[in-house]
N, C-alpha and C positions, 0 to 999 in steps of 0.2 A: 422266167430267172428261178422259175416255180415250178411249180407243179405235177403233180402226180399221175399214180397208176389208179381207176377205180371201179376193178377188179378182183381186188387181195379181198383179203378173207378166210377165217374158215369157212363160214356155208361154200363161197363161192370152187376155192381149194377142193371139197371133193365135189362136187357139181361137177369141175371142168379138171374134173385131174385126169378123168380116158382118152380126154382128148386137151390140154396139152402140151405135152410134147410135144418140140423144133423135129421131127420126123415128116410131122404129115406134108407130103407132098404139096407143095407149094410156098412153102411159109421159112425157106433152110436153114440154117443151122447155126448153131452159135457158130462153129469153126469159121463157116463163109462170113458171118457180120466180122467177126476179130479179123478176117482176110480183108475186109473189104476196106478197116475202117480205119485200119491201119498204115498207109499208103500218108491217111492228111495226118497221120499222130507223133510220124516221121518226126526225127530231129534237124535242125536246121545247120545247114553246107551250109561252112567255113568258106570264103566269102559265103551270102548269103545274097542270090538277088529274093530283088522289090519283091518281084510275086508268089517269096515265099517271104518273104516279113509278110505278105495278108494272110500266105494261110494258119500262120501262126495267128494272127491276126482273132481269127473264123475261129480261133479257140478257148475262144469268150465265156463268163457265159453271157444266158442273155435270156428275158422274158421268153417262156412259152418255148423253147428252141427252135421261133425261126428267124433265126436269123436280118434281125431287120436292119441290115446295112448294107450298100454297096464302095466297092473304093476305087478311087483314081488314083494314081501314079500316072507322074508330073518328075519335069526334071529342081529334084531336089524337094521335095516334097507326095504327100499322097491325101488326098483328101476319101474319112471317113463319115458316110451321106446314107444320110435314111433312110429304108427302104414305106414307100406310104400302101406298097404291097403285101407289105406283108406283119399291118399290124394288127391289133387284138380289143375290135374299139367298143367291144361288152366289156372286157375287164379293161382297159384300160382306156378309154374313150380318152384320157392327152395325151397323150401319147407317152406319160413317164418313162414307163416302161422301157420305148426300144433310146429313148435318150440314155438312163443308164446301160442300158446297152447297147448301145457307143459310147461310151464314156469307158467298157471295160473295155469294148473292144480296139480302142487310141489307148490304154494301157498295154498294156497285153504288145501291142503294137510296135510302142515307147523303149518299149524293157525287151524288146529283140533285136533291134536296133540297134540300142548301146551296147548290146553282147557282138554283134557281128560287124561291131564298125564303124553304125553309124546311126549316130547320137544325134538325138534331138530336142526339141518342144510339139508339143500339143498345145493349140487354140482351137475361139472356140470362132466361125462365123457366123456369124448370127445375120451374115447379109445375106451367107446360100443353103437358107432355109434351113437353117443350124446342123448345120456343117464341128464338124475335126476340120483338121489339118495337121498332119507332119512334118513339121521342115527338119529337117536333116544336112547336117555334111557327111564327111568322110575324115573319122578320130578313130583316137585308139578305144582298141573290144571294149566295157567293161559289162562280162558277162555277173550273172547275182542271182542268188539261193533263189530269188525272188524267178526267173526267166530258166529256169534248171526245171524249177520244179510248175512251169504251163504242159508240159507232157505229157500228166500225169494229174491235174486236180480233174474233175469231175464232184458233177451236186452229190449225194446223198445219203437217197430217197428211200433209207431207211434204219434203222432203230442201232444204235452205241448201247458202249459198252456201259455207260455210266460212271465213267472213274471222269474224277475233277483234272484240269487243264491248271498246273505250277500254276505260281505266282506269274516268274518269269518271262512261261511264253503268251502268257495274256494280256505282255508289258508290249513281248515280245512281236505280234498280234498289235495290237494294239500302235504303235511306233507303228510296222508296215501299210496302215493303214491309215496317217496320214497326213490331206491332201488337207488344201487352206481352204478353206465353207465347207469342209465338213463334220459334223461330232457325232461323236462313235461313247453308241452305253452300253458295254458288255456288261451282264443276271448271271447272275454266277449264283443267286439267295437263292433257296427251293420258291419261299412263299411267292417273286419276281417272278419266278420262271409259270408260276401256277393262274398267277395273274396273265398272264399270258396265251399262258395254252387258252382259258377259259375261251380272250377274248379270236383267240385263230379257231377253233368253237363254234362260237359262235359267228364266224364271218365265212368258213367248211359252212355250217348251214344256211347263208343266207342267198349264196351265191350258187347251190342248189340246187335252190325254192326255185329261183330263175335259170327256162328253161330257152333264154337266148344262152345264159351261159353257159348250160347246158351243156347246146348245137358249139358255141363255142369248140370248148371242151374238145367236145370229141371227133371234134374235126381234126383237128390235131393230135390223135391220140395210135397210135405206133405201133400193133398189135402183134406182131412178130418180126424178125429177121429177118424180110425178104422186103416186109417193103419197109424199113425202116431202112436200108439202102440207099431200096428203090426211088424211096423224095429223100432221101438225107440231111430229113433239119423234123417236127414234133416230138411230141415222147412217145418215148419206145420202153415197152414197157417191163422190159430185161431190163432197162435203168433204174428202176424203182423194185426188182425186184420182184417183176408178176411174173405166173407163166407164159407163153408164147402160144399165142389162137391164132387158127387160120381170116384171114379176115371177112365173115359173113360174119363169123362169129364174137368179135371181136366185140363191133357196134352194141349186141343188139347184149352181150353177157356183162356193159356198161351200161345199158336199159335198168336191166334183170336184180343186179349182185349190185349199184351200183348205190345202200341207200348212204344220206348222213350220215345212221347212227354207228356206221360201222364204221366209214372214214375217221369221222371224227376223236374215239375207238382207237382210232388209232395210231393220228396226231399226240393223243395224249400219251399216246406208251413212246412216241420218238422222244420226245419231248421228256418222256422221264429218262430215256437212257441218255441225252444227252448231257452234254458240262456244262453250257452255260446257254445267253445266243445273245447275239448282236445285233442293237439295232441304227441305223445312220441317220443321220436326216443337216441337207441339208443348206445352208445360211439364205439362201433363194429358190425359193416358186417358183420353178419358171427351170428349163431346155442349158444355158447353162452347172443353172444348182445342180442338175440334175443329175447333165455327167460326170462333172468331180464325183460326184456318189456313187457312178460306175469306177470312176476311178477307186475309191475308196474303199468299192466288194470286192474289186478286182486285185487290188495286191493284199488282201487283209485271207480273199480265197487260196493266192498263195502260199504267203508266210504263216495258216494251216496245212498244206501240201506236205510244203518244207518242212514241214513238225510234223508229219504224219501222222495225222489230225483229216474227219474228215468232213465237210458243211454241207445244209438245205437250204436251203430258203421255204420262207412259215411269214407268205407276203400277202395269208389273209386279212389283219386288221387294215393294211392300208391299202387294199386292194377295196375296198369297203367306203364308206369318205364316212360313216357317219363314228365307225369305230378307230377314229383318227384321235378323236381329242382326248378320251380312254388312254389306248397307244402312248397319248404325250405327254400324260399325264403321274403314268408311272413308271415314263423314265426319268420324270422332273423334263423334262421339256414344255410343260405349258402353255397351246401356245401359236407351237411348227408345228409342221407337215412332217411326219415320221413315212422317211423312203421308205427303208425299205428294211426288213429282219427276219436273221438270217441264224438257225443255229449252228452248233457244231463239240465240234469229240471223234472221241479215239472209236471203226468202225471197221467196217470190211469193205475191203474193190468189189467196187459191181462196175456193171461196163459200160462202155461210153456213152456218153447218147454217141447219133452220124450228126455228124460237119456236109451241107452243098461243098460240092467244091469247086475250088478261083475260081477256075474259070467265068462261073457262073453267080460271083460278084465281083469282079474287074468288071469296069462300066468302061470306053472309051470317052 
């Protein structure tokens, strides 16, 4: 539910300006990309076939846009299963992000089911590999502002405009994210935001100094519209406000023009432009707790979208284990493991991240 393109920055823009236009042969265009992803973000029909509920569930945020889930449709239930083939073992060795992603998808599925007259409950099935089960039955349709926000929600990894969020809106964000077993701390004061910034920068520096991390991240980068549509996953450059590049040049640009210093400057600016940062912590350290965190994060981000706010993940301080104690102490939760760090504020829309087609995620 995290990560960033590493080719932006003044130096890279100057060097690559002559080749960044999306008109280069084979790269595709912005219009091609928008047309390609439009069916995945189409409104949900009423009544909705179960595979359409699954399509909505895949719009949930997920770690590095790997979409580490599979769905199995049964009589009166839809199972949400982890997909081991889509793990990111360097950045997520204990599958924390996998289960947070499953929790977000299941929460989205429940909102869509309720809105289309198939309400139900999500339960954690530890005996079945840590899968989730959405048990539903026919009932009255219960649409909600959170459901309405599903197709518009996106992780916006650009600069925001620095405007504060009102106390009333902060309270509505907290109410939306109120999931049993999950604690939420909203940080809006500048001194603590600056301390979180320092932890993000320390984490980013540590990660970029790790060759294995860089290899894993580079494998997930999609440098132009054509490649993003072909893969249907990963981190699309335009979704981070970065220029499109040919496939042959993107990996080279990543190596040449991605020093930690420029990325750290970008993160500092993004945090400075944000209204606040939300930190989520589960009461249980393990898959069941991480699933609950995923549900809380998704409900928070959907409420933010309904309020006209943007959000993006800054998970370096939870991905680098040595930094977790400092983050926990900073937000008054010493002795716990923070799970998710998310900034929020008012900012522009960017292109949506890609998703795989529904047929690719439904299993027999």
